[in-house]
N, C-alpha and C positions, 0 to 999 in steps of 0.2 A: 536567520529563520525565514524561509521562503513561503509565500502563499501560492497554493497550487489547486487544481481541480481535476478529478477523474472525468473522463469523457462519457461515462454513463449518463451524466446530466444532459447531454447533447448528442445522442447517438446518430442523429441525422445530419450533423454538421461535418463538412470536410475539413481538412487540415487548416486551409486558409481561414475559414470561418472560426475554427477554434482558436487559432493564434490571434486573430483580430479581437476576439472576445476577451482573451486574456489580457491583452493590452488595454482595452476599453474599460474593463472592470478592475484593473489594478493588481493583476496577478503576475508573479514572476516565473511561474512554472506551470506545466500541464502534465497530466498523467494519462497516457492513452490506455484504454481498457482493450485487451486483445482477447482473442479466442471466443467471441460472442456470436459472430456472424451478423452482428447488427450495427457495426461501426463503420463510419466512412472515412476515417483518418488515414487508413492505409498502413499503420504500423503493425505488421504481422510477419510471421516467420517465412512466409512464401513470397515476400517482396524480393525484387532482384537487387543486385548491387547498385545499379543505376538508380532505382527508386529509393534505395536507403540513402544514397548520397544526396539525392533531392530533399528527402525528409530532414536530414541533418542540416543541410544548407538553409532550409525554411526556418528552422528554429534559430540558427545562428543569425540569419539576416533580421529577424525580429527581436533578437536578444531574449527570447523566452527559453527557459530550460526545460528539458524533458526530464521531470523529477523522478519518474518510475514508469516502468511498463507493468500494468497490472494483468497478470496472467490467470489462468484457471488451474494451474498445476497443483496437484495434490499427490501425497505419497502414502497415506495410510491405506494401502491397497493389499488385499490378501494374495491375489494372484501375482507371482513373481514376474511373469512376462509383461503384464500390464503395468506393474510398478517400474519395470526397467524402461518400458515405452515412455512413461511419464518423465523419467530421468533424461532419456534421449531427447525429448522435446524440449526439456528445460535447457539442455546444452545448446540447442538451436537458438533459443531465446537469448542466451548469453551472447552468442555471436551476433544476433540481431542488435541487442543492446549496445555491444561494443561498436558495431558499425555506424549507429545513429548517435553515438555520444551520450547514451543514458547509462547512469551508474547503478540503478537499482531495478530489480525484478520483484515484484510482489508474488509470493507463492503460498499455498495453504498446507497445513498438516492434513486436513480433511476429517470427516467424520470416521469414528471408529466402526469398522465393519462388523456385522453381527457375528458373534461367536468368538471375536478376537479380544484378548485382554488389552486394556489401555496401555499397559507397560510394554507389550509386544508391538503395538501400533507406534508408540514413540521410538522404539528402536528402528523400525522400518523407516519412519520419517527421517530420523537422524542419519541413517545409513544412506538414504536416497539423497538427502541434501549434500552430505559430504562427497558422494560420488559425482553429483552434478557440479558442485563447486570446483572440482578439479579442473573443469573446463574454463574456469575463470581466472586461473593462474596467469599472471602476466597482463591482466586487464584491471580496469577500475570498476568492474561490475560485481555487485553484491546481491546474493539471494536473501530476501528479507521475508522470513516467515511471519505471517500476520496472527495477531491474537484474534482468532476466529474459529468457527466450528467447534471441534472438540478441544481446541487450544485457546479458548476465550481467556482463561486465567493466565496471568503473566508468569506465574511460576511454572505452568506446564510448558509454555513456549520456551522458557529459559532452560528447562530440563532438556529439551530437544537440542537447542543451540549448544548447550555445554557438552552433550553426547556427540554431536556432529564434530565439535572441536576443529573448525576450520575458519580461518580468518574472513573468508568470503561468505560465511553463513551468519546473517545478522537478523534484526527484527523490524517489522512494520508494526508499530503500535497503533492499532486501532483504539482510539481513546475511549470509545463508547463501551465496547464489549466486555472488558474486565469489570467495569462498573455495574453493568446490567446483570452480571453473574455474581455479584456480592462483594467485589473488592473495592476498597477505597482508592481514589485516584493516587494518593501518596504511596500506598502499598504496591500498586501496580507499577508505578514509576520506579520504585526502589529495585524491583526485579529486573526491569528491562533498560534502565538508564544507560548502562555501560555499552549496550549493543543496538540501541534504537538509531536507525539511519533514515526512517521515513515514518510519517504519521498519517493516519486517516481520521478525518474530522466529519461528524454528523451528530446532531443533537436529537434528543427524543424525550417523550414523557413516558415514564414507567408506571403502569397501573398496578393494582393490588395483586394481580396474578403474575406479575413479572413481564408482561407483554410491553413492547415498546412501539409507540406511534412517533414517527419521525416529525420533527418541527424545525423551524428556522434556527440557525445558530444563535445560542444565548437565551432561547425561549423555553428550554427543556430542563431535564433533571441532571444533564451531564455537565459538571463543572469544567468547561474548557478553559475559563480564566485561570483555574487552578493549574490545569495541565500546562498552559503556556508559562505560568510562573515558574513551574518545576523545570521545564525544558530550558528556560533562561538560565538556571543555575548551573547547567552543563555546557552552556554556550552552544546550544543545538544549531547546527548549520544546514540541516535538512529541510524538508517541506512539510507544511500542514496542508494536506490534500483533501479537499472536500469530496465526499462520495455520497451521491443521491441517485437512486435508481428509480426512475419514473415517479418521483415524489413531488418535485416542483418545477415550474418552467425555469430554464436556465437564466432568462432575463430577469427573474425575480430573485432567485436564491443566490446567484453568483455575486452581485453587488452587495447583497445584504450580508453574506457570509464574510466577504472581504472587509466590510466596514467594521463588523463586530470583532474579527480577529485582529485587525489593525489596532483597535482600541485596547484589546487584551495585551497586545505586544507592547504598546506604548506604556500602559500601566505597569506591566512587569518590569520595565527598564527604569521606570521613575523611582 
């Protein structure tokens, strides 16, 4: 089980600063956030082959793993042309991931368009994922649909994964979202455990109206210690990747998160 963080926490850092911080704070992996126009790491689909080789070498030289590339791709789109464009961009990200030695791409189902039945949206997402995943044949790159947006519930994500029926379509388990939508940690895990290849970590306090205010790991209502224990039962080899968007200074949250998760991992193994 690797510790990772998404670069949303440090959008102004270049790749060298990111990798240096990963080493300083005890992380084995980093998850570049792509498609925002606000990141300085350079892991984007318009990079040249030479730049991709340099990025891959930088990770290899430091011993840090690129755990995932977090894209903005979504597929619950009513317009067929726009949906195909998203599939085509996903295929370009698969090529990028393969070139830089990354095994996972985070993608979204997306929100359900107005006037579209959720069942139809799921079919569009599954068909799009399957079509995009064909480009991953012969690679070690997996599309990981996140428990997010209209697909926060783990059973909805798994319905899409099962419909896609492709070995390169798997799950990014955002550990918070199913819980904030009423699922227990154990119920969510039972749905996704056979297909989870990457996890997102962030804690929060849930108020009476169901709104969530992010807080440091271990100080909120999301039982990440239970999630780590459950992942240990399947000998999870992927990453627990911290995701914080303009919530905490990286110099504060990164060491705090690593310390808490290390303790959870040690306790789960004991």
